[in-house]
Phi, psi and omega in degrees: 000138185281136178281116183255008181292142181289136185246134176256149174299149179310318183294320181291323177297320179292325179296319180291320178299315179296317178298319180294317174303316181296322181295318178292324179292321181294324175298314180296319179295318181294322178294327180283334182271334185287144174305147180298323180299333176279332181268346182093123181205151178264132176247127181255125187254148170241129175257120187229120180234150177296326182176161183291141180209135188300321178295314181298318180300314178301314181294325176299314179299313180294322179300306182303317180299318182291324180295318180292325178292321185273345182296129181286167182300133179096354176257115182253119180265125183238136171248088188294157182306321179275011183265002175250115183235119175237129184273357180054038176063030176254110188296321175298321178292325182295314178299318180295319175299318178302319178292321182293319180293321183293326181281329187284116184277355180281343180268136179260338186203145183244123169265113184256112188252127173084184183293163173077321198300315184293318180301321182287320181294319178295320178297330181277355180085022182295129178253351179294150172302136180238124175255109182270132181222160174070031178260152180286306185205094185297339176287309180294329181280351170094009182257354176226154180276181185300340181265001178083015175273136179302147181277349183232135187295338182262013186238141169232141188228177173241127179248134178241083187301137178072011181303303181297316176304314180295323182292313182292326176292324178289319180302309185286342180280317185269347184221126184286071184253119175258335180240111186251124172281150181230120169253124178215091173194155011286163183224155174278270176222011193260007183308313183298322180294312181298314181298315182298319183290314183293325179297323180292319180290322177299322179302329181287343176250018173077025183238162178244155178251135169252101186278144180245094184285152179278161176277138178311126174067007183225037187296313185284158180065021178259000185303314179294315181298312187288342178264359183292124179075007182287339185298334179285348187251344186226164177264328183200162183243130175263118183264125167267181182310137180268060182299136177106342180261134172276185186296317179299314181293325178291318178297322182291326178296316181288328169300318180296317177303316181296317180292327179280351184074035181247109174290139185237132172253130188263140169272353190262349177103199192300333183303313178282335180292322175299329182278332175151002169295141185284340181193164174208166179221055179225138180260351184288129175265154183304319185299319178295316178300319180297319182294323179301309178296316181298322179296318176295320179301314179301322182291326179292316179299332179271006171115356179289147172285132184304315181297343182272355186275157178302151180236346184272117168220103189284157176290328191075170185242116174210108183287128172246133180244136169259097187301319178299318178291325180294316186285326178296331181282357177085024179258000000 
């Protein structure tokens, strides 16, 4: 049977082969130069928390939704089954998890929620980008400098300038408090720094601070014990995050404060006001905070250095009152 296929001279065949090789090489070079987000890539996240906390859980869910919404086409965000790590408020377990995360090359980015986590990751030598969320004050806690810049190049944080000052001013304006109790635990090593700073700010509004320090290595679950009999010493209590308490325990704690006759002002916003705090002074919604962190996360995945990103996201000022709790306090 006669072969009817088109035949090219040997020299022309070699020319086609060379052009094809050049075309493939150019494609490979282009792929190497283009940002990963344009070519499509899978990014694996690890969510790492000191322990479960209702406010953190809500923020986590909002954050995940916002990251997926903001991710450009071709960028796939994956939360693997082994990428959720909670130390259940066990500090030693937290350190072990930090070492595990630092060694695991399958994770591209760490979402570090709550106290201790950033410190333990840095101590473990973690080089992965770290998005820190759910901290009370990164400057006082020692992970950001006095200007609000992260102390580590692979870290981004959220700074709330004037937060304590604004809270204490609102507290003493709506409630005639001269002696303010301070609960701040669990803690890493920064209790004295936080207490000294808040005491200084309280003096500016004519108030004194009665600090309730944590017991070494037993900081969590001390809320009930440490507030027993405190009413005789203070006019009102300034609450930082109630880390270690689940929703039921938090509700029970506010019932305990009512029985003890201790009015409480919340630094966390409407969430604690709903539970029984008489007031709060923050306008920031969890959805907005989540969007702020998600935007920075996408920029990190696109090549931005975590420490170069903005850190200031203010709470804003919006007074929320729990009228029954306010009236029971005699105001």
